[in-house]
Structure formats: C-alpha cells, structure tokens
C-alpha positions as CSV (number, residue, x, y, z in Angstrom):
1,X,-5.5,21.7,15.0
2,X,-2.2,20.3,13.7
3,X,-2.9,18.0,10.7
4,X,-0.6,15.3,12.2
5,X,-2.6,15.1,15.4
6,X,-5.9,15.1,13.4
7,X,-4.6,12.1,11.4
8,X,-3.4,10.3,14.5
9,X,-6.8,10.9,16.2
10,X,-8.6,9.4,13.1
11,X,-6.2,6.4,13.1
12,X,-6.8,5.7,16.8
13,X,-10.5,5.8,16.4
14,X,-10.3,3.4,13.5
15,X,-8.0,1.2,15.6
16,X,-10.5,1.2,18.4
17,X,-13.3,0.0,16.1
18,X,-11.0,-2.7,14.6
19,X,-10.0,-4.0,18.1
20,X,-13.7,-4.5,19.0
21,X,-13.9,-7.1,16.3
22,X,-10.7,-8.9,17.1
23,X,-11.1,-12.6,18.0
24,X,-10.6,-13.1,21.8
25,X,-8.3,-16.0,21.2
26,X,-5.7,-13.7,19.7
27,X,-5.3,-11.3,22.7
28,X,-2.1,-13.0,23.9
29,X,-0.1,-12.0,20.9
30,X,-1.5,-8.5,20.5
31,X,1.0,-5.6,20.8
32,X,0.7,-3.7,24.1
33,X,-0.7,-0.2,23.8
34,X,2.4,1.6,24.9
35,X,4.5,-0.3,22.3
36,X,1.9,0.4,19.7
37,X,2.0,4.1,20.3
38,X,5.8,4.1,20.0
39,X,5.5,2.2,16.7
40,X,2.9,4.7,15.4
41,X,5.4,7.5,16.0
42,X,8.2,5.7,14.1
43,X,8.3,6.7,10.4
44,X,10.3,3.6,9.4
45,X,7.1,1.8,8.5
46,X,6.8,3.9,5.4
47,X,8.5,2.8,2.2
48,X,8.8,5.0,-0.9
49,X,7.1,4.3,-4.2
50,X,10.5,4.0,-5.8
51,X,11.7,1.4,-3.3
52,X,8.6,-0.7,-3.9
53,X,8.8,-0.3,-7.7
54,X,12.5,-1.5,-7.6
55,X,11.5,-4.6,-5.7
56,X,8.6,-5.3,-8.0
57,X,10.8,-4.9,-11.1
58,X,13.3,-7.3,-9.5
59,X,10.5,-9.7,-8.6
60,X,11.5,-9.8,-5.0
61,X,10.0,-13.0,-3.6
62,X,9.8,-11.6,-0.1
63,X,7.5,-8.7,-1.2
64,X,3.8,-8.9,-0.7
65,X,2.1,-5.7,-2.0
66,X,-1.4,-5.4,-0.6
67,X,-4.1,-3.1,-1.9
68,X,-6.5,-2.4,0.9
69,X,-9.1,-0.4,-1.2
70,X,-12.4,-1.8,-2.2
71,X,-12.5,-4.5,-4.8
72,X,-14.0,-2.3,-7.4
73,X,-11.3,0.3,-7.1
74,X,-8.7,-2.5,-7.2
75,X,-10.2,-3.8,-10.5
76,X,-10.4,-0.3,-12.0
77,X,-6.7,0.3,-11.5
78,X,-4.0,-1.2,-9.2
79,X,-0.3,-1.6,-9.1
80,X,0.8,-4.7,-11.1
81,X,1.8,-7.6,-8.8
82,X,-0.5,-6.4,-5.9
83,X,-3.2,-8.5,-4.2
84,X,-6.4,-7.1,-2.9
85,X,-7.4,-7.4,0.8
86,X,-10.0,-4.6,1.5
87,X,-9.4,-3.0,4.9
88,X,-12.7,-4.1,6.3
89,X,-12.0,-7.8,5.5
90,X,-8.8,-8.0,7.5
91,X,-10.2,-10.4,10.0
92,X,-11.6,-12.9,7.5
93,X,-10.0,-16.3,7.5
94,X,-8.6,-15.9,4.0
95,X,-7.0,-12.5,4.9
96,X,-5.5,-13.8,8.1
97,X,-4.0,-16.8,6.3
98,X,-2.2,-14.4,3.9
99,X,-1.2,-11.8,6.5
100,X,0.3,-14.4,8.8
101,X,3.0,-15.4,6.3
102,X,6.0,-14.6,8.5
103,X,8.6,-14.8,5.7
104,X,7.0,-12.0,3.7
105,X,7.2,-8.2,3.9
106,X,3.5,-7.1,3.8
107,X,3.3,-3.6,2.3
108,X,-0.1,-1.9,2.4
109,X,-1.3,0.8,0.1
110,X,-4.6,2.6,-0.6
111,X,-5.4,5.8,-2.6
112,X,-3.2,7.9,-0.3
113,X,-2.0,7.1,3.3
114,X,-5.0,7.2,5.7
115,X,-6.6,3.8,5.0
116,X,-3.3,1.9,4.6
117,X,-1.9,3.5,7.8
118,X,-5.0,2.5,9.7
119,X,-4.6,-1.0,8.3
120,X,-1.0,-1.1,9.4
121,X,-2.0,0.0,13.0
122,X,-4.7,-2.7,13.3
123,X,-2.3,-5.4,12.0
124,X,0.4,-4.1,14.3
125,X,-2.1,-4.3,17.2
126,X,-2.8,-7.9,16.2
127,X,0.9,-8.7,16.5
128,X,1.7,-9.1,12.9
129,X,5.4,-8.7,11.9
130,X,7.1,-7.3,8.8
131,X,4.3,-4.9,7.9
132,X,4.8,-1.6,6.1
133,X,3.0,1.2,4.3
134,X,3.8,2.4,0.8
135,X,3.9,6.2,1.4
136,X,1.5,8.2,-0.8
137,X,-0.4,5.2,-2.0
138,X,-1.5,4.4,-5.6
139,X,-1.9,8.2,-6.3
140,X,1.7,8.9,-5.7
141,X,2.8,5.7,-7.4
142,X,0.9,6.8,-10.5
143,X,2.3,10.3,-10.4
144,X,5.9,9.3,-9.8
145,X,6.2,6.1,-11.9
146,X,3.5,6.3,-14.6
147,X,3.7,10.1,-15.1
148,X,7.3,10.6,-14.2
149,X,8.4,14.2,-14.9
150,X,11.7,14.8,-16.6
151,X,14.0,17.0,-14.5
152,X,15.6,20.1,-15.8
153,X,18.8,19.9,-17.7
154,X,20.6,21.5,-14.8
155,X,19.3,18.9,-12.3
156,X,21.9,16.6,-10.5
157,X,22.8,13.4,-12.1
158,X,21.0,11.5,-9.4
159,X,17.7,13.2,-10.4
160,X,18.1,12.1,-14.1
161,X,19.0,8.6,-13.0
162,X,15.9,8.4,-10.9
163,X,13.8,9.7,-13.8
164,X,15.3,7.1,-16.2
165,X,14.6,4.4,-13.7
166,X,10.9,5.5,-13.4
167,X,10.5,5.6,-17.2
168,X,12.0,2.1,-17.5
169,X,9.8,0.8,-14.7
170,X,6.6,2.2,-16.4
171,X,7.6,0.5,-19.7
172,X,8.3,-2.7,-17.7
173,X,4.8,-2.7,-16.2
174,X,2.7,-1.5,-19.1
175,X,4.8,-1.8,-22.3
176,X,3.6,1.4,-23.8
177,X,2.0,4.7,-22.5
178,X,-1.4,3.8,-23.9
179,X,-1.7,0.7,-21.6
180,X,-1.4,2.7,-18.4
181,X,-4.5,4.2,-16.7
182,X,-5.2,6.7,-13.9
183,X,-6.6,5.3,-10.6
184,X,-10.3,5.8,-10.1
185,X,-12.1,6.3,-6.8
186,X,-15.5,4.5,-6.6
187,X,-18.0,3.6,-4.0
188,X,-17.8,0.6,-1.7
189,X,-18.6,-2.8,-3.2
190,X,-18.7,-6.4,-1.9
191,X,-15.7,-7.2,0.3
192,X,-13.6,-10.0,-1.0
193,X,-9.9,-11.1,-1.1
194,X,-8.7,-11.6,-4.7
195,X,-5.5,-12.1,-6.6
196,X,-4.6,-9.4,-9.1
197,X,-3.0,-10.3,-12.4
198,X,-0.4,-8.0,-14.0
199,X,-1.7,-5.3,-16.3
200,X,-3.9,-2.2,-16.3
201,X,-6.8,-0.6,-18.1
202,X,-6.2,1.7,-21.1
203,X,-5.7,5.4,-21.0
204,X,-3.2,7.8,-19.3
205,X,0.5,7.8,-20.1
206,X,3.9,6.9,-18.7
C-alpha cells in the first residue's frame, strides 16, 4: 500500500478517536468533514525547519512553537522557545486557552511528522485557525540546524548561505557545540502543559 495512504489512514483513525472526546458545546465551530479532507490534502500547513528557525532567531511575536511530545521527551531535548502541550492533553482547559489565541501562528512539532500532523488535524476539526506543522519535527531540526552539513566547494552560493545561516542559528541557540544535545525518545509520562525555557542539555554538536 502507498505510504501516503497508510499515513492518511492512521491520521483519520486518530482524528476519529479525538473527535469522540470533543466537548459537545464546540460542535458549531467544527470544520465540516469535506473541508477538513480538502485541508488535509493541502501541503501549505507544513513549514520548514529553516523558516521556523528564522522566526525564532528574529523573536517573531506571532510565532507559538508547540512541542506535542510527552513531557519527559520535551524536558530531555526540545527546540529553544517552544512550549509543551502533549497531544493527548489537547482538550484540557489550559491547552485550549493557549490554542485559542487567534493572533498567534500555532506551529506543532513532534519527533517526526505523524503525531504533529494528527494534532493539526484534530485542531483543524475543532475549528482552530492559524495552525501549522513544522515538517520533519525535532529530528529534522536537529539534523539541519544543530548538525548542519557544510556543502561542497562547488555548491551554489545559495547553499553556502543557507549553511552559514544554520551555523549562526545553532550558535544563537546554544552558544557552543558542547551545549547542544540530540533528541531522546522515551516512554509516556504524566500529561501536563508546561513552559519551556531556552537552552538544552549537554552533548552533541552544532
């Protein structure tokens, strides 16, 4: 079976489970199924790690970067400036208060794309606006920003400019290679919504 359809099937199943727990009072503002399916097929919800990094470095006040992994994973390693709303706590009062800030661009990320995309779909179904997914998640962010690979000498100028931007961004976030750390995958812990302070654990390299 085509991987794209397998992913879509998994997302739809997760969406169905999420809808079961949606408060009845919110049904009026929920996105209609046909519009939701059209939105799912629209790749514009995905933002690149470089775009998000640029906005973080510039301290864009409209950006809300949301880590939807478990709290323990978030504490082990997360992107500086992100907040933590585990995917299975989306319907909590504290999460809803954060997600309903209409003036903010809510950008979800997880280790890769599956959980963050499921989160996006559930939030879209709830009628939330200005929601996006950072494509590739924290794994891609770490590999492109923290462990940026220098292009070949024959590479286009644009490629070298992008590399220099990534190196500068890593230094901006961590100060030195020794302060960056690889993301760790751990088992589920207690669900909470917490604010992340800038910084990371030791290890790894820029």
